[in-house]
C-alpha positions in Angstrom: -31.0 0.4 25.5 -29.8 1.7 28.8 -29.8 -1.8 30.2 -28.2 -3.3 27.2 -24.7 -4.7 27.6 -23.0 -5.7 24.4 -19.9 -7.8 24.1 -17.8 -7.7 21.0 -15.2 -10.3 20.5 -13.1 -10.5 17.4 -10.3 -13.1 17.6 -8.0 -10.8 15.7 -8.8 -7.6 17.6 -11.6 -5.3 19.0 -12.8 -2.0 20.3 -12.8 0.3 23.3 -13.5 4.1 23.5 -12.4 6.9 25.7 -15.6 6.7 27.8 -15.2 4.6 30.9 -17.2 3.3 33.9 -16.0 1.5 37.0 -15.2 -2.2 36.1 -18.1 -4.5 36.7 -17.0 -7.2 39.1 -19.2 -9.8 37.3 -16.6 -9.9 34.6 -13.7 -10.7 36.9 -13.4 -14.3 35.6 -13.7 -13.5 31.9 -9.9 -12.9 31.4 -9.1 -16.2 33.2 -11.6 -18.0 30.9 -9.9 -16.6 27.8 -6.5 -17.5 29.0 -7.5 -21.0 29.9 -9.0 -21.5 26.5 -5.8 -20.4 24.8 -3.8 -22.7 26.9 -6.1 -25.7 26.2 -6.0 -25.1 22.5 -2.3 -24.1 22.3 -3.4 -21.3 20.0 -2.2 -18.0 21.4 -3.4 -15.7 18.6 -4.7 -12.3 19.5 -8.0 -11.7 21.1 -9.6 -8.5 22.3 -12.8 -8.0 24.2 -14.8 -4.9 24.9 -18.0 -4.8 26.9 -20.2 -1.7 26.6 -23.1 -0.7 28.9 -24.9 2.6 29.4 -22.7 4.4 26.9 -19.4 3.4 28.6 -16.9 0.6 28.4 -17.1 -1.4 31.6 -14.5 -4.0 30.6 -11.7 -4.5 28.2 -9.1 -7.2 27.9 -6.3 -8.1 25.5 -4.9 -11.6 25.2 -2.4 -13.5 23.1 0.0 -12.3 20.4 -0.5 -10.2 17.3 2.6 -12.0 16.0 3.0 -15.4 17.6 6.6 -16.1 16.3 7.8 -12.7 17.6 5.8 -13.0 20.8 4.3 -9.6 20.2 1.5 -9.0 22.7 -1.9 -7.6 21.7 -2.2 -4.0 23.0 -4.8 -1.2 22.7 -3.1 0.2 19.6 -2.9 -3.1 17.8 -4.7 -2.9 14.4 -6.7 -5.8 13.1 -8.5 -6.6 9.9 -12.2 -6.7 10.9 -13.6 -8.5 7.8 -17.4 -8.4 7.5 -17.7 -6.1 10.5 -17.1 -3.5 7.8 -20.7 -3.8 6.7 -22.2 -1.8 9.5 -19.9 1.1 8.7 -20.9 1.2 5.0 -24.6 0.9 6.0 -24.4 3.8 8.5 -22.5 5.9 6.0 -25.2 5.3 3.4 -28.0 6.1 5.8 -26.3 9.3 6.9 -26.1 10.4 3.2 -29.8 9.5 2.8 -30.7 11.5 6.0 -28.8 14.5 4.4 -30.9 14.1 1.3 -27.9 13.2 -0.9 -29.1 9.6 -1.5 -32.4 7.7 -1.6 -32.4 4.1 -0.4 -35.6 3.5 -2.4 -33.6 4.1 -5.6 -34.0 1.0 -7.9 -30.9 -0.8 -9.1 -31.7 0.1 -12.7 -31.7 3.8 -11.8 -28.5 3.4 -9.8 -26.8 2.0 -12.9 -28.8 3.5 -15.8 -26.5 2.3 -18.5 -26.5 -1.3 -17.3 -28.5 -4.0 -19.2 -29.5 -6.4 -16.4 -30.9 -9.7 -17.5 -32.8 -12.5 -15.7 -34.5 -10.3 -13.1 -36.4 -7.0 -12.7 -33.7 -4.4 -11.9 -36.4 -1.8 -11.5 -37.8 -3.7 -8.5 -34.6 -4.2 -6.6 -33.8 -1.1 -4.4 -30.7 0.2 -2.6 -32.4 -0.8 0.7 -32.8 -4.4 -0.6 -29.1 -4.5 -1.2 -28.3 -3.2 2.3 -30.6 -5.7 4.1 -29.5 -8.8 2.1 -32.8 -9.3 0.4 -32.2 -8.2 -3.2 -32.7 -11.6 -4.8 -29.6 -11.2 -6.9 -26.2 -12.8 -6.8 -22.8 -12.1 -8.4 -19.9 -14.3 -7.6 -17.5 -12.7 -10.1 -18.0 -9.3 -8.3 -17.4 -10.8 -4.9 -14.3 -12.7 -6.0 -12.7 -9.7 -7.8 -13.2 -7.3 -4.9 -12.4 -9.6 -2.1 -9.7 -11.9 -3.5 -8.2 -11.2 -6.9 -8.0 -7.4 -6.6 -8.2 -7.3 -10.4 -10.7 -4.4 -10.9 -11.0 -0.7 -11.4 -13.9 1.7 -11.6 -14.9 0.6 -15.1 -14.7 -3.1 -14.5 -16.5 -2.8 -11.2 -19.5 -1.2 -13.0 -19.3 -3.9 -15.7 -19.3 -6.6 -13.0 -22.4 -5.1 -11.3 -24.1 -5.1 -14.6 -23.5 -8.9 -14.9 -25.5 -9.6 -11.7 -28.1 -12.4 -12.0 -31.1 -13.8 -10.2 -30.5 -15.7 -7.0 -32.7 -18.7 -7.6 -32.4 -20.0 -4.0 -33.4 -16.6 -2.4 -35.8 -14.4 -4.5 -36.2 -10.7 -3.7 -37.5 -10.2 -0.2 -35.8 -13.3 1.2 -32.9 -12.8 3.5 -29.7 -14.3 2.2 -26.4 -13.0 3.7 -24.0 -12.0 1.0 -21.3 -9.5 0.0 -23.0 -8.7 -3.3 -25.3 -5.9 -2.0 -22.5 -4.0 -0.3 -20.2 -4.4 -3.2 -22.8 -2.9 -5.5 -23.8 -0.1 -3.1 -20.1 1.0 -2.9 -19.8 1.2 -6.7 -23.0 3.4 -6.7 -21.7 5.6 -3.9 -18.4 6.1 -5.8 -20.3 7.3 -8.8 -23.1 9.2 -7.1 -20.9 11.2 -4.7 -17.8 11.5 -6.8 -15.2 10.0 -4.5 -14.4 6.6 -3.1 -16.5 5.0 -0.4 -13.3 4.7 1.6 -12.9 8.5 1.7 -16.6 8.9 2.5 -16.4 6.7 5.6 -13.4 8.7 6.8 -15.3 12.0 6.4 -18.7 10.8 7.8 -17.7 8.3 10.5 -14.0 7.9 11.4 -13.0 11.5 11.8 -16.2 12.7 13.6 -15.9 9.8 16.1 -12.2 10.3 16.6 -11.4 6.8 15.2 -7.7 7.7 14.5 -6.5 4.1 13.9 -9.2 3.0 11.5 -8.8 2.8 7.7 -10.1 1.2 4.6 -6.5 1.2 3.2 -3.8 -1.2 4.2 -1.3 1.2 2.6 -2.3 3.9 5.1 -1.8 1.5 8.1 1.6 0.6 6.7 2.7 4.1 5.9 1.8 5.3 9.4 3.6 2.2 10.9 0.6 1.0 12.8 1.2 -2.2 14.7 -0.9 -4.7 12.7 -1.9 -8.2 13.8 -0.9 -11.2 11.7 -3.8 -13.2 10.3 -4.2 -16.6 11.9 -6.9 -19.4 11.7 -7.4 -22.2 14.2 -8.7 -24.3 11.2 -5.4 -23.9 9.3 -3.0 -26.8 9.0 -0.5 -24.8 11.1 -2.7 -22.7 13.3 0.2 -20.7 14.7 1.6 -19.8 11.3 0.2 -16.7 9.6 -2.2 -17.3 6.7 -0.6 -16.9 3.2 -3.5 -14.7 2.1 -2.8 -11.1 2.9 -5.1 -8.1 2.3 -4.0 -5.2 0.1 -5.8 -2.0 -1.0 -7.5 -3.7 -4.0 -9.0 -6.4 -1.9 -10.2 -4.1 0.9 -13.8 -4.1 -0.3 -17.0 -2.5 1.1 -18.3 -5.8 2.5 -15.0 -6.6 4.3 -12.4 -3.9 4.1 -11.5 -2.1 7.3 -8.7 -2.3 9.8 -9.2 -0.9 13.3 -8.3 -1.1 16.9 -10.3 -2.0 20.1 -10.7 1.6 21.3 -11.9 2.8 17.9 -14.5 0.0 17.5 -16.0 0.6 20.9 -16.5 4.3 20.0 -18.5 3.1 16.9 -20.5 0.7 19.1 -21.4 3.3 21.6 -22.5 5.6 18.9 -24.6 2.9 17.3 -26.4 2.2 20.6 
């Protein structure tokens, strides 16, 4: 681990902590490469890079604009939606609760949701760990779409949606199949088991202890605190330099893809993980 250098690149923002080392000269050309790429593609959306080695940030760079039309440059305090990079946070939060003896990752799905009547698969064989490692053998598109896109759900309907899970015929239990389903289901269980939302739990167990002061699972918090937030862009869009019409709100900030954060905050998390 001491020799490991990790680079995190998120085209809409990334992380850097308060722990620093002297810049490594081997990265002198990295900024120039990013700038040339943006010029060649004529797509100046925001990019942030942090490189971590030996528990310190040895390079960070900010490029492009968080708002292309307004020509707002990406800065260290710029907040970005980090999508599926949310998953490691929920996983760590769950494992910390297990280490404290408050949860057991060997708990079967049926025991997690004792009132559910699962059909088409053995819910007593699928465990919380299976859900975390994408090897549960189940699928649930309605749950994924409600939590990530429509936002039409509450505590009761989320439990009902989990109960409607079905067998994944293409990836039986024990087979890796990357999906949001496990993390969506785990979050519903965490809400019930610990008596407060998973969003609050992450704040208590990870964000505050690490000093991640500009990280949240609530868009409303970022807006209320007037954090500078990056507009969403996609190089694959018809108009790459126009923000996407889909915008996140609290009801679509789900446990498999529901955090906003900054470069400095995310590097703190990375250093802690290493």
